[in-house]
N, C-alpha and C positions, 0 to 999 in steps of 0.2 A: 416420276414424282411431279405433281402438278405445281404450277407457279403460284406462289403465295403473295398476294397483294398487300402492301403496307400503306397505311394512312400516313402521309408525310407530316401532318401537323402533330400527331400524337406518338408516332413510332409504333403503333399497335397494328397487328394484323387486322386487315379490314373486317374479317368476320367477327373478331373479338370486339372491335369498336362498335359494330352494328348490334352485337348482342349485349353490349354494355359491360363486358368483362373488364375488370381493372388490369392494368399492366402489372406483371409480377413485382416490379420494383415499387409499385404503389400499394400493394396489398398490405393489410395490417399484420403486425407481428403476432405470433401465437400468443394466446392468453397467458400461458405459463411464463414466456419470456417477458411480457409486459409486467407481470407481477413481480418478477425478480428485479427488474429495473426499478420499479416503484419502491420495493423494499429497500434497495440500496440507497435510493434517494431519501427515504425517511430516516434511515440510520445516519446518513450524512447530515441531515438537518438537525438531528438530535445531538450529534457530535459538536456541531457549531453552536447550538443553543447552550450546551453545557460548558464547552471549552472556551468560548470567546468571553473574555472578562473585561468589562468597561471600568477599569481602575488604573491609576497611574502605575507605571512599571519602569524601572530604571535599567537601561541597557549597560553593558560593560564599558562603553565609552562615555558614560555619564548622561547620555540623552534620556529624557523621560518621555514616555509615550502614554497616550490616554487609554489604550486598550491593547490586549495581547491575547494569545492563545495559550491556555493552560491545559496541557495534555494530562496532567495529574488529576484534574477534576474529572476528566473522562474516565480515567482508570479507577477512580474512587467510586463510580456508580456501578454496582454489581451487574444490573440488568444491561446497561449500556456496554460495559466491558465485554460481557458474553456476546452481545450482538456484533460488536466491532470485531471480536475474535472470529466469529463466523464469516463476516464480510471479508476480512483479510485472508482467511483460509481459502476463500474462493479464488484469490489472486495467486495462489501458490502454483509454480510450475508442476506439471504432473509427475516429474521424475525425482523430486526432492525426497530425502529420507530422514532429515533431521531439521528441527526448528531451533534457531539460535536467537536469544534475546540479548540486546545490547544494554549494558549498564548506563544509565539507570532507567531512562524513560521507556526503553523497549521491553523491559522485563515483564511488566504485567500483561502487555499485549501479546508477547511471545507465549506466556502461560495460557492465555485464552485461545491463541491460534493452535497450540499444541493439543489442547483439549478438544477443540472443534475438528481438527484434522486427524486426530488420533495418531500423532507422530511424536517420537521421542524428542526431548528438549535438552538443550545446553544453554548455559548462561555465560556471557563473555564479559570479563572484567576489563576496565579501562587500562589497568596495569596489574602486573603480578605483585601480590603482597609478599613481604619478606618473611612470612611465617605461615603456619598452617600447611595446606597442600602445595603452596607455591605454584599453583596452576592458574593460567589466565582463562582457560576454558573449563567450566565446571559442569558436570552432569554426565549424560550418556556418551560413550566413546564415539568419536567422529571419524576414526581412521578409515579412509577409502570410501566415505559416504558423502553424498551430495547434500549440501546444507543451504537453507534459505535463512537470511538474516532479517530480523524484525526490529524496526525502530519506530519511534513516534513521529519525528520530524527530520527531514533530510534536506540539506541545502548544497553544501560543497561536496559531500560524499566522503570527506576525510575520515569521519568516524567509521563509516562502513568499510573503508579500505583497511583501517587499523584492525577492525574486528576480523576482516578476511585474512589478514596476515597472521593473526593469532590462530585462526582455524587451520590455515595451511601448516603452521608450526606444529599443530596437534595432529596433523595427518588428514585433516578434512578437505573437502572439495567445495569451497564456497562458490555457488553459481548464480545466486539471485538475492535480491533484497526487496522487502515489501514494507511499506510505511503507511502511516495514516495520511500524511500529506507531504508534498515536496515544495519547498520554497524556491523562489527564483534562483537560478544558477546553472552550472554546468554539470551537476551531479550525474545525470544519466549518461552523458557523454564520457565523463571521467571513468565511471564504473564500467561502461561498455568496453573501454580500452583494456580493462583487466578481465574481460570475459564475464562480467557480472551484470545481469539485467536488473532494472529498477522499475517497480510498479507501486502505485499508491492508491489508497481508497478514495481520497478526495482529489479533485483536479488541482493543477498548479494554482498557487495563490491568486495571481491576477485574474484567473478565469472564474473565480467564485466571488460574486459581489458582496457576500456576507462576511468574507474573511478580511480582517484588518491587514493593513499594508505591512506592518512590522510585527513579528512574533518572536516568541522565545527561541533561543538556541539558533 
C-alpha cells in the first residue's frame, strides 16, 4: 500500500485537494434529505403561525401573559392536522405497535398519527369514570404490545407517566412519547428513568425564537 499524503491545512488527501474534490464532511446532503428537512421546517412554521396567539391569557397562578401557544387551533385546521400527524409519525420508534392519545390535547394528534402510520389507536383518559366501561384505556387491546404516547405539549412529564401507568395496568408496554413541543424542564430525564424515550416535532422552547416564553399547560 502506498503512502497517502494529507494536506495539513485542510485534512484532505493531497490528490483530492489538487483535484478540487470536497471533503466528505463538506459534501452536500442528498436532494431527498434536504427536501425532507425543508418540509419539516415548513410544517413547523405553519404550526407556530397558527398556534401562537397574541392575546391576553391567564395562568393558573393568576399571572396574565400577552401571548401563548394554543394547540387546539392547530388541531382545528384539517390540512395542518394531517401534516402534523405525518411529521409526528416520522418520529415514531420502528418497533411500536400501538398509538396512544392523551386526553385532551393529545387526542386529535394521536388520531392523525394513527392514520399516517397505519397503526391501531387507543385513547387514555385522565381518570376512570365511575360509569360506562370504567376503563382508563379505550380502544384497541394493548396487552403485550409496545405503545407510543402522543401529547401536544410536555414539560414535567407527569402526564406522560400517568398515562404510562394506565397502559401498564391494561397490560401494555409504554416505551416512547412523541409530542409537538417540549417546554423547559426535566421531562426527558424523568421519562428516561422509566424507560420511556421522548421526542418532539419542534425544538425546545428557548431554541425557537418565534415561540413565546410562557405557554399553555
